[in-house]
N, C-alpha and C positions, 0 to 999 in steps of 0.2 A: 637699754631703756629700763627705767625702774618699773616696778609692778604697778605703782599708782599712775604713772604717766601712761602706761599701756592701757590701763583701765579707762582713763580719761579719753584716750584716742578711740578706743573701742566704743565708748558711750557716744562720742561725737559722730562716729560712723552710723550708729543706730539712729540718732536724731536726723541726720541727713537722709537716711534711707526712708524714714517715715514721711518726710516731706515729698520725696521723689515718688514713693509708692502711692501716696494719696492722690497726688496730681495725675500720675500716669493711669491709675485705675479709672478715675473719673473721666479723663480725656478719652481713653480707649472705649469706654462704655458709651459715652455720648457721641462718639464718632460713628457708631453703628447707625444706619438709617432706621428711622422709627416709622412703623406702619400704624396709622391712627384710624379710628372709626370714621367711616364715611356714610352719608345718608343714601337711601335707596335710589334717589334720582340722580346721583353722581355717576353711577355705573352706566355709562352710555352704550358700551358694546353689549352684544348679546351674551347672556350668561353662558359660560362654558361649564360643562358637567364636571363635577368633582366627586371622586370616590374617597370617602373617609375610611381609613383602615386602622383599627384599634387592636393591637396585640394585647391579649389579656391572660394572665395566669394568676389565679386566686385573687381576683379583683372584685369580689362581691360587695365589698365595702365602698369601693371607689366608683364603680360603674354607674350606680343610680344618679349621682351628681352630674357626671359627664353626659350620660344619655338624656337626662332631663334638659341640659343646656343645649344639646343638639336638636331636640324637638323644637326649641325656641329660635333656631337659626332663621334669619331673614334671607333666605336663598332658596330658590325653587328647584334647581337642577343638581341634586346630589344624592348619593347613596351612602349607606353606612354598613360596613362589614366588620364584625367583631370576630376575631380569630381566637377561640378558646384553646389555649396551649396546655391541654391536659390538666386542667384545674382540678383540685381536690375539694373545692368548696362549691358554693352555689352560683358560680359565675354564669354558667349556661342558663340556669333558671332565671337569673336577673335579665339576661339578654332576651330570652323568650318572652318576658313580660312586656317588651317593647316591640314585639313582632308586628303588631297592628300599625305601628308608625313607620314600618318599612325597614327596620333594622334586621340585617341578615346575620345569622350565626353560622360560623364555619368552625368545626371542631377538628383538631389534629391530635394525634396520639403522642406528641412530643417531638423534639428535634431529632433528625437522623444523626448518625455519627459525623463529627466534624462541624456541627452547627451549634450555635447557641439558640436557646428557645425563642428569644425575641427576633433574631434574624430570620429564623425559619417561619415564624408567625407572620412577619411583615412580607416575606417573599410569597408565601401562600396567599395572603390577602391580596397582594398586588396581582396575582394571577387570576383572581376572581373579579377584579375591577373591570368596569365597562366604560368608564369615562376617561377623557384625555388628561385630566389632572388627578394626581394622587396626593392625599394628605394623611400622613402617618401621625397619629395622635396617641399619646400615652393615656392610660386609663385614669390616672390621677389628676388630669387636667379638667378645666371647665372653660367653655367657650362663651364669649359674649355674642349676642344676636347678630352683630355686624361682622363677625370674624371672617367668614368665608368671603363675603362681599368685599371687604376691605383688603383682604389678602390678594384676591385675584385681580382687583383693580390695580394694586401696586405692581403686581407681576406683569400685567399687560402694559401699563404705562412705562415701566422700566425695561421692558423686553427681557424679563428674567425667566429662566427655565427651571430654576430651583432656588428655594430660600427656606430658612428656618427662623423661628421666633424665640427670643428669650422672654418668657412670660413673667407675670408678677407672681412672686412667691407668697404663698399663704403659710404663715408660721403661727402655730397655736400653742405649742408647749415651750417650756423654758429652754430645752436643749435646741430646739429649732431656732428660737429667737437668738440664742447665744452663738451658735455655730454657723448657720447658713449665711447670714450677712457677711461674716468674715471670709468664709469660703468664696462667696461671690466676688468680694472685693479683690482677694488675692488672685483669683482666676483672671481678672481683667488687668492685673498688673503685668502679667506676662505676655498677653496677646497683643498683636498690633492690628487694629481694626482696618487700616488701609490695606495691609498686605493680605489679610485673610479674605477680604472682599475684592481682591485684585486677581488677575489671571495667573500671577506667579507668586509663590510663597505658600506658607502653611494654610491648611483649611480649617474652618471652624463651623460647627453646626450644633443644633440642639434637637435631639430626637424626640423631645416632648411635642414638638409641632414642626414637622418637616413637610414642606409643600414642593411638589416636583411634577414636571411633565411626564406623562406615562412613557413617551418615546425616549426621553433622556434617561429615565430610570432603566428601561429595558436595554438600551444600547450600551450602557455602562456596566451592565451586569447586576445592578441593584444590590440588594443585601446578600445575594449569592456570591458576589465577588469577594466578600470578606466574611464568609459564613462563620468563622471561628472568633471573630473580633468581639470582645466584651464591650468596647466603646464603639457601638455600631454607628452612631451618628457621625463622629469624626472620621471613621473609616469610610463611610459612604461618601462624605463630602470630599475627602482626599481622592477617592477613586473618580468622582465626578470631575474634579479639576484635571486629573490625568487624561480625561476624555474630552477636555475643552469646554466643560460646563462649569461656570463659577457659581457655586451655591452661596447666595448672599446670607450673611448672618445679620439679623435685624432685631430691633427692640419691638416688643408687642405687649407691653404691660396692660394696655387698655383693651386688648382683644382676648387675651388668654391669661388664666391664672392656674397655678399648680401647687399641690402640696406633695412634695416628693417623699418625705419621711415623716413618721409620726412618733418615733421613739429614738432614744440615743443608740440603741442597738442597730436600728435600721440606718441611722446616719453613718455609724462606723462601717457597717458592711457596704453601704452604697458608695461612700467616698473611697473606701478601701479598695473596692473592686475596680475603680476607675483610675485612681491617681497615678500609680506607676505605669499602668498600661498607656495612660495619656502621655507620660513623659517619653515613653518609647515611640509613640506615634509622632509627637511634636517636641523633640528634645530641647531645642532652644527656648521655646515657650515654657516648658516644664522646669528648666533650670532657673529661669527668672522667678517663677512662682515659688520654687523651693527656697531660693536665697531670700526673697522678700518675706516669706513666712517665717524663716529662721530668725531673721533680724527683728521681725515684729514680736516673736515669742521671747526674744532675749531681753525685752524690757523688764520682764519679771526678775531676771537675774541682776539687772542694774541696781535695783533697790536692795537686794541682798548684799551686793558688793559695797554699796554706799554705807550700809549699816556696819558691815564687818570692818571696812577701812576707816569708819568714822569720818567720812569725807563729805563736807557740805557741798563742795563743788560737784562731786559725782552725784550726790542726791539731787542737786539742782538740775543737772543734765538729765537725770532719770525722769524728773518731773516734766521737763520740757518734752522729752520723747513720748512720755505717756500722754501728755496733754494733746500733742499733735495726733497721736494715734486715735484718741477718743474723738477729736474733732473730725478726723477723716472718716470715722464710722457713721457719723450723724446722717449724711445724705443717704447712705445705704439703708439705714434703719427706717428712714422716712419712706423709701421706696417699698419696703416690706411692710409698712404700717405697723412697726414695732416701737414700743415705748423707748424713748431715747436713753433712759437710764441704763439700758443693757450695754451701752458703749463702754461703761466703766470696766467691764470684764473682758474687753477686747484682747489684752495680752494673753490671758488664760485661754481664750478661744483660739488664738493663733497657735499656742503651744499644743492644744488638743488636736488641731488640724494637722500640725506637723507630725505628731506621733501617729496619727492615722496613716499619713503618707509613708512614714518609715515602716510601719507594719505591713503596708501593701508592698513595699520594696522587698521586705524579707520573704513574703509569700512568693514573689516572683523569682528571686535569686535562688531560693531553696526548692522551687518547683512544687510547693504546697498548693493544694486546690483552693479555689475561691468558691464560697457557698453563696448562692443567691436564689431566692424564690423556691427554696426546697430542692435545688439542684447544685451539684458540685462541678466546677469547671477546672480542668487541670491547667496549670501554668507551667510552661517550659522553663527550666533553669536558665537564668540570664547571665551567668557569670562570664561566659565567653564574650557576650555582647558588651558587658561592662568593662572588661579588660580592653577590648578594642576601641571602646568609646569612653575614655575616662571622663570626658566632660559631662556625659550623662550621669555617671556615678557621682560626680560632684554635686548633682542636684539634691541627693539625699544622704550620701555618706559623709559623716561629719568631718573626718580628717581631710578629705578631698575638698570639701567646701572651705575649710580653713585656708588651704593653699590657694584657692581661687581668690579669696578675699584679701589674702596677704596682710592680715592684721593679727598680731600676736594676741590681742585681747579676745579674738574669736575663739582661739584655742581654749581659753579659760571657760568661756560659756559652754562650748561644746563638750569639754571634758566634764563640766559640772552636770550637764544634762545626761550624758551617756555613762559617765563613771564617777558618780558623786563622791564615793569614798576617797578618790585620788585627785584632789583638787590641784590644779596647775599652779605652780609658783614661778614667778619671774626669776 
């Protein structure tokens, strides 16, 4: 096969992948059940008590917004427990300022050996809870007044013992607006909404808003069962499934909002600490995300190839792939309340997201520590795991990905990205 024909074939694969990825992400996301706000008179059953548990480490900037929203909650039977995880800022002082509203401060000296800070804080907070329902909430979230009422109404009606919400993302800086919608879209390319919410299959959860019965939490071992896990939410959900409790993953944009990261550095660290750990937890889902992200990022190279080959056909295919990708991003930008013109940079955002994932992989296979919230968490070398599970390696290692795709053109793109001085020739 000639070099140009191989390029045309590769370009067509990219176009088809953009169509499939766009449709799949949208379908998977909208298949998740949505919890919508309900009025006070809809909640017919007696209000059950809810213990809100907020793990907090150096959250003085985020807590005021969350605690102010909690004060406005339209629910009578709840308590608030903020677990200060050895903060070095004024987190404790912020919490004390809300003591008159019933907010309780629990301070810990940091996680014991074998624990992450968040897992330890959540476990300690759960031990202080007095109500039958637990709600783990991240400090960077904001709750709507009807959040508790609507959540418990849904849980009661559906006879659910655990659920988590995907909130509305608040994006205020350029890097947030560029990277988070793409990351969100690619995340839902790989997951299967019906399987994650079924009794068999991978688990999915969002620790930013995790609602669970106290008895189900304790019987499954809670956060203590996966004390070392960096992706605490998926680990907790997976363990719950093993104990016969299906934690529903739901949409909750009208009930909760969150601003996960405020700087590019935080985005890199945040996604970096999770991406390869996630593929180890859910390999098939992670592989699909990795392949989809690689194909989305390759659109950048299609234009370079079209220019070098002076090929109008290749340029036309590149335009088609790019147009589809931009179109696919529009609904996600609308969900995030982001100006639609950010969609034009989608290929570069995909490339950045891919590089973050590769960096996370390198940390894991070399055993380098991961830094988060002023702490370092050791990662065990994964080379043995990768050798025994080559399909996992295919998710992020470029040559293996090429063999999975079985497209000679893929080798050209991957070689260009990884070893630009040695461009592949047919």
